[in-house]
C-alpha positions in Angstrom: -46.4 13.2 6.1 -45.2 13.6 9.7 -41.6 14.7 10.3 -40.5 12.0 12.7 -41.7 8.4 13.3 -41.0 5.6 15.8 -41.6 2.3 14.1 -42.0 -0.5 16.6 -41.5 -4.1 15.6 -39.1 -6.7 14.4 -36.3 -5.1 12.4 -37.3 -6.5 9.0 -41.0 -5.9 9.6 -40.2 -2.3 10.6 -38.1 -1.8 7.5 -40.8 -3.1 5.3 -43.3 -0.7 6.9 -41.0 2.2 6.2 -40.4 1.1 2.6 -44.2 0.9 2.0 -44.7 4.4 3.4 -41.8 5.9 1.4 -43.0 4.0 -1.7 -46.2 6.1 -1.7 -44.2 9.3 -2.3 -44.5 10.4 -5.9 -41.9 13.1 -5.9 -38.1 12.6 -6.0 -36.6 11.2 -2.7 -33.3 10.4 -1.1 -32.9 7.8 1.6 -30.1 7.5 4.2 -29.8 4.4 6.3 -27.8 4.9 9.6 -27.0 2.0 11.9 -25.3 2.3 15.3 -24.4 0.2 18.3 -24.8 3.0 20.8 -26.2 6.3 19.6 -24.6 8.8 21.9 -24.2 12.5 22.2 -21.5 12.7 19.4 -23.7 10.7 17.0 -26.6 12.9 17.9 -24.7 16.1 17.2 -23.4 14.7 13.9 -27.0 13.9 12.9 -28.1 17.4 13.8 -25.3 18.9 11.8 -26.0 16.7 8.7 -29.7 17.5 9.0 -29.0 21.2 8.6 -27.7 20.6 5.1 -30.1 20.9 2.3 -30.4 18.2 -0.4 -29.8 20.5 -3.4 -31.1 17.8 -5.8 -34.6 18.6 -4.5 -37.4 16.3 -3.3 -37.8 14.8 0.1 -35.1 13.4 2.4 -35.6 10.4 4.6 -33.2 9.3 7.4 -33.8 5.8 8.8 -32.1 5.5 12.2 -31.3 2.1 13.9 -29.4 1.6 17.1 -29.1 -0.9 19.9 -29.1 1.8 22.5 -29.8 5.5 22.7 -28.2 7.5 25.6 -30.3 10.0 27.5 -27.9 12.8 26.5 -28.4 11.9 22.8 -32.2 11.8 23.1 -32.2 15.2 24.8 -30.1 16.6 22.0 -32.6 15.4 19.4 -35.6 17.1 21.0 -35.2 20.4 19.2 -34.4 18.7 15.9 -37.6 16.6 16.0 -39.6 19.6 17.2 -38.4 22.1 14.5 -37.2 20.1 11.5 -36.6 21.8 8.2 -39.1 21.3 5.4 -38.8 18.1 3.4 -36.8 16.2 6.0 -38.3 13.1 7.7 -37.0 10.7 10.3 -37.8 7.0 11.0 -36.4 5.5 14.2 -36.7 1.7 14.2 -36.9 -0.1 17.5 -38.6 -3.0 19.3 -39.4 -1.1 22.5 -40.9 2.3 23.1 -39.6 2.1 26.7 -36.1 2.7 25.4 -37.0 6.4 24.8 -37.7 9.4 27.0 -41.4 10.5 27.3 -40.4 13.9 26.0 -38.9 12.4 22.9 -41.8 10.1 22.4 -44.2 13.0 22.5 -42.5 14.4 19.3 -42.8 11.2 17.4 -45.6 9.5 15.6 -45.6 5.9 16.9 -46.5 3.1 14.5 -46.7 -0.4 16.0 -46.2 -2.8 13.1 -46.0 -5.9 15.3 -49.0 -5.4 17.5 -51.8 -4.6 15.1 -53.9 -7.4 16.5 -53.9 -6.1 20.1 -57.5 -5.2 21.1 -56.5 -1.8 22.5 -54.9 -0.8 19.2 -57.9 -1.9 17.2 -60.2 0.1 19.5 -58.1 3.2 19.1 -57.9 2.9 15.3 -61.7 2.3 15.2 -62.3 5.4 17.3 -60.0 7.5 15.1 -61.7 6.3 11.9 -65.2 7.1 13.4 -63.9 10.5 14.4 -63.0 11.2 10.8 -66.3 9.9 9.6 -68.2 12.1 12.1 -69.5 15.6 11.6 -67.9 18.4 13.6 -70.8 18.3 16.0 -70.4 14.6 16.6 -66.6 15.1 17.0 -67.2 17.7 19.7 -69.5 15.3 21.5 -66.9 12.6 21.4 -64.3 15.0 22.9 -66.7 16.0 25.6 -67.3 12.4 26.5 -63.6 11.7 26.7 -63.1 14.7 28.9 -65.5 13.2 31.5 -62.9 10.5 32.1 -60.4 13.3 33.1 -57.6 12.1 30.9 -54.1 13.4 31.5 -52.1 15.2 28.7 -50.3 11.9 28.0 -53.6 10.0 27.6 -54.3 12.1 24.5 -51.2 11.0 22.5 -52.4 7.4 21.7 -55.5 8.8 20.1 -53.5 11.4 18.2 -51.2 8.6 17.0 -54.2 6.6 15.8 -55.6 9.6 14.0 -52.3 10.1 12.1 -52.1 6.4 11.3 -55.6 6.4 9.9 -55.0 9.6 7.9 -52.0 7.9 6.3 -54.2 5.1 5.1 -56.9 7.3 3.7 -56.1 8.4 0.2 -59.0 11.0 0.4 -57.2 13.0 3.1 -54.7 15.6 2.0 -51.4 16.8 3.3 -53.2 19.6 5.2 -54.7 17.0 7.6 -51.3 15.6 8.5 -50.0 19.1 8.9 -52.8 20.0 11.3 -52.1 16.8 13.3 -48.4 17.6 13.5 -49.2 21.1 14.8 -51.4 19.7 17.5 -48.7 17.2 18.5 -46.3 20.1 18.8 -48.6 22.2 21.0 -49.7 19.2 23.0 -46.2 18.9 24.4 -46.5 22.5 25.9 -47.8 22.2 29.5 -49.5 25.6 29.1 -51.7 24.4 26.2 -55.2 23.0 26.5 -55.8 19.5 25.1 -59.5 20.2 24.9 -59.0 23.3 22.7 -56.5 21.5 20.6 -58.8 18.5 19.8 -61.8 20.8 19.4 -59.7 22.6 16.8 -59.1 19.2 15.0 -62.9 18.6 15.1 -63.4 21.5 12.8 -60.3 21.5 10.5 -59.8 17.8 9.7 -61.5 16.8 6.4 -64.5 14.5 6.9 -64.2 11.0 5.4 -67.3 9.9 3.5 -68.3 6.3 4.1 
């Protein structure tokens, strides 16, 4: 499971999506619901401080974060927390608009759009992601080579990465290692010195193949 998610959609629909995802966890869990009007720098620092404390009862910890507004200072403070979270801690930010967040913060989140599943572009991305998982390593490399001919920017790779993570969550045959590898690629993809081509070629070899 990814360490930080942005769930986009109507509030109740987003909460239902989170509940469904958490409900699949078989080990012991603890859930904290945090609601704010404005999530500012003080709230951000408080969250960072609380996140450093371990849940000694064991299992996984989930923090569901809802706010009407997130200040720029608060979002910048959260960058390192979402980039290097401690093991077993997961965040869900619920919002209706991705535009409320800084691009640097969005790059550290797995984005799930639970109110736009019927948009053609989302269906196309999901289909491409599923086909990528069905494909052999050779076919995956061919797909990446084809995408590179379009000269995509670094930001252009994130929607496909989001779709891969979304599909991996829905495939019971894929293990935790697949999501771990996707999380590592997301981390390195935010580094301007990294090569998107090499990162996705790495995924072409390490992601388990889904059998039709």
